[in-house]
C-alpha positions in Angstrom: -30.9 -16.6 110.2 -29.4 -15.5 113.5 -28.4 -11.9 114.0 -25.0 -10.8 114.1 -24.2 -8.6 117.3 -23.1 -5.1 116.3 -19.8 -3.8 117.1 -19.4 -0.7 119.4 -18.5 1.5 116.5 -21.2 0.5 114.6 -23.7 1.4 117.5 -22.1 4.9 117.8 -22.4 5.6 114.1 -26.1 4.7 114.1 -26.9 6.8 117.1 -25.2 9.8 115.5 -27.4 9.2 112.3 -30.6 9.2 114.6 -29.6 11.9 116.5 -29.0 14.1 113.3 -32.5 13.0 111.9 -33.9 14.2 115.0 -32.2 17.6 115.1 -33.4 18.2 111.8 -36.9 17.3 112.4 -37.0 19.5 115.4 -35.3 22.5 113.3 -37.9 22.0 110.6 -40.7 22.2 112.9 -39.3 25.2 114.7 -39.0 27.0 111.1 -42.4 26.0 110.3 -43.7 27.4 113.5 -41.6 30.5 113.2 -43.2 31.1 109.8 -46.7 30.8 111.1 -46.3 33.2 113.8 -44.7 35.7 111.3 -47.4 37.9 109.7 -47.4 38.0 105.7 -45.8 41.6 105.9 -42.9 40.4 108.6 -42.2 37.3 106.0 -42.0 39.3 102.9 -40.3 42.1 104.4 -43.0 44.8 103.1 -43.3 46.4 106.7 -41.4 45.9 109.8 -44.7 45.3 111.9 -48.3 45.7 111.6 -48.3 48.9 113.6 -46.3 50.6 111.0 -48.3 49.3 108.4 -51.3 50.7 110.1 -49.7 54.1 110.4 -48.4 54.4 106.8 -51.8 53.4 105.7 -53.6 56.2 107.6 -51.1 58.7 106.3 -51.8 57.6 102.9 -55.6 58.1 103.6 -54.9 61.5 104.8 -52.8 62.6 101.9 -55.5 61.5 99.5 -58.2 63.3 101.4 -55.9 66.5 101.4 -55.3 66.3 97.6 -59.2 65.8 97.1 -60.0 68.9 99.3 -57.5 70.9 97.4 -59.0 69.9 94.1 -62.4 71.3 95.5 -61.0 74.5 96.9 -58.9 74.9 93.5 -62.1 75.0 91.6 -64.0 77.3 93.9 -65.5 80.5 92.0 -63.5 83.8 92.1 -64.4 86.6 94.4 -65.7 88.5 91.2 -68.1 85.7 90.4 -69.2 85.3 94.1 -70.1 89.3 94.0 -71.9 88.8 90.9 -74.2 85.7 92.0 -74.8 87.7 95.3 -75.9 90.7 93.4 -77.9 88.9 91.1 -79.7 87.0 93.7 -80.3 90.3 95.7 -81.8 92.1 92.7 -83.3 89.1 91.0 -85.6 88.3 93.9 -87.4 91.9 94.2 -87.5 92.0 90.4 -89.3 88.7 90.1 -91.4 89.9 92.9 -92.4 93.0 91.0 -92.9 91.5 87.7 -95.1 88.8 89.4 -97.2 91.5 91.4 -97.4 93.6 87.9 -98.7 90.7 85.9 -101.3 89.9 88.4 -102.3 93.4 88.6 -102.6 93.7 85.0 -104.5 90.3 84.7 -106.8 91.4 87.4 -107.4 94.8 85.9 -108.1 92.9 82.5 -110.4 90.6 83.9 -112.5 93.3 85.8 -112.5 95.6 82.9 -113.8 92.8 80.7 -116.2 91.8 83.4 -117.2 95.3 83.7 -117.7 95.9 79.8 -119.7 92.7 79.4 -122.0 93.5 82.4 -123.2 96.7 80.8 -126.4 96.4 78.6 -126.9 99.3 76.1 -130.2 100.5 75.8 -132.5 99.6 73.0 -132.4 103.3 71.5 -128.4 102.3 70.6 -129.6 99.9 68.2 -133.0 101.5 67.1 -132.3 105.1 65.5 -132.6 107.2 62.6 -129.7 108.9 60.9 -128.9 112.7 60.0 -126.0 112.7 57.6 -126.2 115.9 55.6 -123.2 117.9 55.2 -125.0 121.3 55.9 -125.8 120.9 59.3 -121.9 120.5 60.1 -120.7 123.5 62.0 -117.2 122.9 60.7 -118.4 123.3 56.9 -119.6 126.8 57.3 -122.9 126.5 55.2 -125.1 129.7 55.6 -128.8 129.6 55.0 -130.7 128.0 54.0 -130.5 124.2 53.1 -133.2 121.3 53.0 -134.1 119.2 54.7 -135.3 121.0 57.5 -135.8 119.8 60.9 -139.5 120.4 61.0 -142.2 117.9 61.0 -142.7 115.5 59.3 -139.0 115.6 58.0 -138.1 115.1 61.7 -140.3 113.7 64.1 -139.6 113.2 68.1 -137.5 110.2 68.3 -133.6 108.9 68.6 -131.3 110.1 66.0 -127.5 109.3 65.2 -125.4 111.8 63.4 -123.2 110.0 60.9 -121.1 110.7 57.3 -120.8 114.3 56.5 -122.7 115.7 59.2 -120.3 114.2 61.9 -120.7 112.0 64.7 -122.3 114.4 67.6 -124.7 117.3 68.1 -122.7 120.5 68.8 -122.1 121.1 72.5 -120.2 124.5 72.3 -122.3 127.8 71.9 -123.0 129.3 68.8 -122.7 133.2 68.8 -123.5 133.9 65.1 -126.7 133.4 62.9 -126.7 132.1 59.4 -124.6 129.0 59.7 -125.2 125.2 60.0 -127.2 125.7 57.0 -130.0 127.9 58.7 -130.7 131.1 60.0 -130.8 130.1 63.7 -128.4 127.5 64.5 -129.0 125.3 67.7 -126.3 123.5 70.3 -126.9 121.3 73.3 -126.5 123.3 76.3 -125.1 120.7 78.3 -122.2 117.9 78.8 -122.5 114.5 76.8 -122.2 111.3 79.3 -118.8 109.7 79.3 -120.0 106.5 80.9 -121.2 103.8 78.4 -124.9 103.4 78.7 -125.3 106.4 80.5 -127.8 109.3 79.5 -128.0 112.9 80.0 -131.0 115.2 79.5 -130.7 118.8 78.7 -131.7 121.8 76.3 -130.9 123.0 72.9 -130.6 126.6 72.6 -130.8 128.3 69.2 -129.0 131.4 68.6 -131.4 134.1 67.3 -129.2 137.3 67.9 -129.4 136.6 71.3 -128.2 133.6 73.4 -130.9 130.8 73.7 -133.3 133.2 72.1 -135.1 129.8 71.5 -134.8 126.5 73.1 -135.9 123.0 73.0 -136.4 120.4 75.8 -135.9 117.7 76.8 -133.2 116.5 74.4 -131.5 113.4 75.7 -128.2 112.0 74.9 -126.9 108.5 75.4 -123.3 107.0 75.5 -123.6 103.8 73.2 -119.8 102.9 73.7 -118.2 104.9 70.6 -121.2 106.8 69.5 -123.9 108.8 70.8 -127.7 108.9 70.0 -129.8 111.8 70.8 -133.7 112.0 71.4 -134.6 115.2 69.3 -137.8 117.1 68.8 -138.9 118.9 65.6 -138.2 122.6 65.5 -141.1 125.2 65.2 -140.2 126.3 61.5 -137.4 126.1 58.9 -135.3 129.0 60.3 -134.0 126.6 63.0 -131.7 123.7 62.6 -129.7 121.4 65.1 -126.0 121.9 64.4 -123.5 118.9 64.4 -119.8 118.3 64.5 -117.2 115.7 64.0 
């Protein structure tokens, strides 16, 4: 079918339509390009530009930091508490050192003392001895003459003896200046000093008071420290008028 020629006004109308469409396409393209160039912050109106956003973000971070630091400073201890802590440290350290040194010294002393005691071997006479336990010879009891048993042989023979029971715990070591005591006419005492060291021994003389100081004597008489008690090496007296005095 043959095409009908278009009149002039029809051509102009068609050209106007195509021109409008082209303008719309161009306008839409420009809008899309503008949207792509705009940042999300500009598009939605949150910030005027990225620089403003960065500055405000930094300001918020600074404010948060200041708030956190103020909380820390707000929880700091008072001046009284600080003084107390300083005083506690200053006094506590020397005290701790002192206590540590004291405990160490005490422990060392205990160990040394134990080792020293354990290293002392008591002599055999501390375990093998005879006992004298009659109350008459005890100077503190004040018995006058004369009571048995006597310190003559064979009742008393040379050997090691320990005073026990009513007789007391040791030979008398102070001078006697009277007769008729210790249950005899002429009492005797050890004229010397007893040993103070465990396991040590001292040898001396026993003096008997006969009206004169040391009118009769016996030697050697030995005393041994047996850690809590003494043992004595005694000799028999010449007759029944003499006796060793004892004491508590």
